[in-house]
Residue, then its C-alpha position, 0 to 999 in steps of 0.5 A: m537037706n539042701p546045704m543053703i544056710g539061710i534065706a538069703d541063700v534060698f533067695e539067691d537060688g531062686v533069682r538064678r533059677w527063675p529071674q523072670h518069674l514073678a516073686y511078688a504081686d500086689g494088684q498095683r505092681e509086679v516084681t520078678y525075682a530079678q527085680l526083687a534081688d536088685a531092690v534087696l541089694c539096694v536097700a541092704g546097702a542102705l542098711r549098711a549106710q545106717g550103720v547095720v552090721v552082722g547081729d544088729r536088730v532091726a525092727i519093722y513096723a509096717p504093713k505087708q507091702y512090698e517095702t516090708v518084704v524087701s526089708i526082711l531080705a535085706v536085713n537078712a542079707v547083711g547078716a542082722l536080725f529082722v523083728p517084725i512088729n504086728p501093725q495091730l500093736k500099740e505104744a506099750q507093746i511097740r516100746h517093749i519090743l524096741t527096748d527088749s530087742g535092743a533094735i539100732l534101726f526101726i523101719t516104719g511109715a510117715q503116718r505111723l511115725k506121726r502117731m509115735p512122737w516119742l520116737t524121735t524125742e526119746t534117746d534111748l530109742p533106735k534111729v528111724l528109717l522111713i519106708e517111703a525112703l526105701a520105696e524110692l530106693t526100690q523104685a529106682a532099683g526096679s527100673v533097671d533092666t535085669s534081664g538075667a539072673v542075679p550077678q555071681d558075687r554070692n558075697r553081696w548076698s550073706p556075710l562070710s561069717a553066716v552059719d545055720d545056727d546063727p540068729a536071723a529073727i526075733l518073733y515076739t509073742s506073749g509071755s507069762t509075765g505079761k510082756p511079749k517075749g522074743v523067740v529067737l529064729s535061727q537061719r536054720n529055722l527059716v530055711s528048714g521050716a520053708y523046705s518042710v512046708a513046701s514039701y508036705q504041701h507040694l508047693d512049686h513055682t506055678d503057685v501064687i501064695l496069698g499072705v493074709l497073716p501077718l509077717s510077725f507071726d510065724a505062720g504068716l512069715s512062713q508064707l513068704t519064706s516058702a514062696l521063696i523056697a518053691g520059686a512061687c509068687y507071694t501076694p500079700l493082703d491087708f483087707l477091710q472086709a472078707a468080701d475083698v479076699p475073693r476078688y483079690c484071689e480072683a485078680q491075683g490068680v491065688t492057688s494057696i491060702t493058709g489062715v486061722p479059724p476066725l478068718w475061715m469062717q469069714l471066707a466061708s460066709v462071702s460069695w466067691s466066683d468060680p474062677a476064684r474058688t476053683r483056682i485054689r489047690r490047697f488051703a491050710n489051717t493054723g493057730g487053733h482048731l478048725a471045727t468040723p462044720l467049718l471045714r466041711r463048708l470050706r471043702a465044698l467051696y474050694v472044690n479042687a483044693d487039698p485041705y492041711l490042718m496044722y499045728g505048730l508053736t512059735e518056739a518050734f515053727r511047724s510041729t504037726y500037720l494032718s494030710p489031706a488023706d487023712v481029714d475025713a477019717r480024723p478031723n479032730s486030729i492034729g496029725k503027725a510030725v512035719p517032715n524033719a521033726q520028731i515029736l513025743v508025747l511025755r509024762p512029767d517025768g520025762s517017760e513016753c505016754d502010752p497011746e491015748e494017754p494024755g501028755e506033754l507035746v515035746h518037739r525035736g528037730a530043725f525047727v527048734t529055735l534058739g530060745y527066748w531073747n534076754q530070758p535065759q531062765l525061761t530058755e533053760h526051762r522050755f529048751r532042754p535035752f531030748p530024753g535019753m541025750h546027755k545034757q552037753i549036747p549041742r543046742s541044735g540037738l535040744a528039744v522044746w517043750s510046748g506046754d500043750l497036752v496032747r494024746r496019740d492014738a494006737e496009729g500014731y495020730l496026735y490029738f490036741v487036749a488042752r493048754s497046760d498054762d493060762m495062756i489064751k489062744t484066740s484068733g491065732y494069737r497067744v495072749s498072756p492074761t497078765e497083760i490084760e489084768d495089768l491094764l485092768f489094775a491100772l484102772p482106779h476103780i478095779r479092786e479085783a481082776a482076772a482074765f481067761g480064755v473060754p470055748h469060742p466056735a470061731l476064735g478057738e478061745a474068746i477073752a473073758t474078764c471078771v472083775v470087782s469094781t467100785l463103779d456100777a455094772d454099766a460104768a465099769r464095763a464101759d470104762i474097761i472096754r474103752a481103756c482096752r481098745e485105746t491100749l490093746p490090739g483088737y484081738m485082745v479086747p475082752l468079749i466078756v466083762d463080768l462084774q462080780t462082788t467078789l472073785p473066787r479063791n482056792p485053798n491057797g488064796k489065789i483066784d480060782r480060774p478054773a472056777l471062773k472058766a467054768r461059769h462061762n464055758n457055754v457062753f459061746t456056742p455055734s448057733n449063738i455065733e450064727e445068730s449074732t453074725a446072721 
């Protein structure tokens, strides 16, 4: 393992090795590693001027633009924790993340700030730093002649006190309580994860990596960090229409794309020029199963590309991948452990499952995160010593219990079986049913409500709700959709709103979710989806 301790060190190494190589491009600007270094140092100075010190949290709520990338690196360079917030989130989720993380600084744009007047009127919220102010700083930094590598004073990059297990970031993901929970990533997690992905995907300094996933999503963040590890160029895109992606890929010379199944369905349905599609060297899927027919379409589209089918969880960054050589023989497998990870399939008593026996996926290694922010009991439950190891081992030796059921065949390949909890995995996101149900119960006409996931060929799972309302079905359905669209990000808005007179219950008096799911399991089929999108 490379002795570098943090992403700041990784970036510094890239600056020394490839000072004039493009590190960032977005169609409007191109930035070399040396120029990016100057911008990062400049913004790091601005953060220190705002009082940011080692261990502080800095929340970033902005699109995937140049200043966002600079901010992430600058926060890391001063030893603070960056907290990227998905731009799709709305007031309730943003408020929770800001208060739960204890962020002392909130980086966002002027237009977004206008939609959040409460940020400037309430005293218990962080100071605001406008991304436009950072744009002026980075523009000034970019105008400096940086013909050589970064200065030798490495202490400008990372604090002397930094070690590999120091916290570096908090990524918020839906929790079983209904509110997003923060997963704390260490410097080691970021660096080891980036090295692993760059290694098994064979990334190098000639690659142009498309950043189409949110930076608040572990796979999206990995696109940036693995690009830095490889000395590649990171090129982000927030697109309005799927047809924008091929045009952008052709213009930027993109060679590598990572996406989630709904995105792949869109990209397979739009026209690609020969230069754009033949330049792609690899495509990688995460966030859900990639249906075999869609996989075939992608392989026919990207004729020169190696496919990588990946599985991971925020609590352990990356866990498994299926190598391109195995895709034809095992298209439904999630593969084997990524480099520098150990994966077991365990029974509830901690013993290892036999081949083909379903059990819980347990992950140990450098990617296992530090736990949940402000949730010690949940951390203790999910992050435990690996079977056979002493309870007093250092935290770096702990394993994470995924909550996912998998099976391992006789040759060691893993297959996803089912979720062992009620979390909904849709469009690459983990969504808490409770968060949706809380919103439904806030509507005065709702008497009972349940939210759950049902199989969907494109999304992995679609969100369905069954409710009992005092309104007629049409009025209730319209009000529920209105409330969800106003309050929740788009991927959390239910596709099914089923009005019932009563909801089924199990012998314990709880809502019978399996019975509800069974009623709706066949609502979405590949033929239905194709007909609706034709």
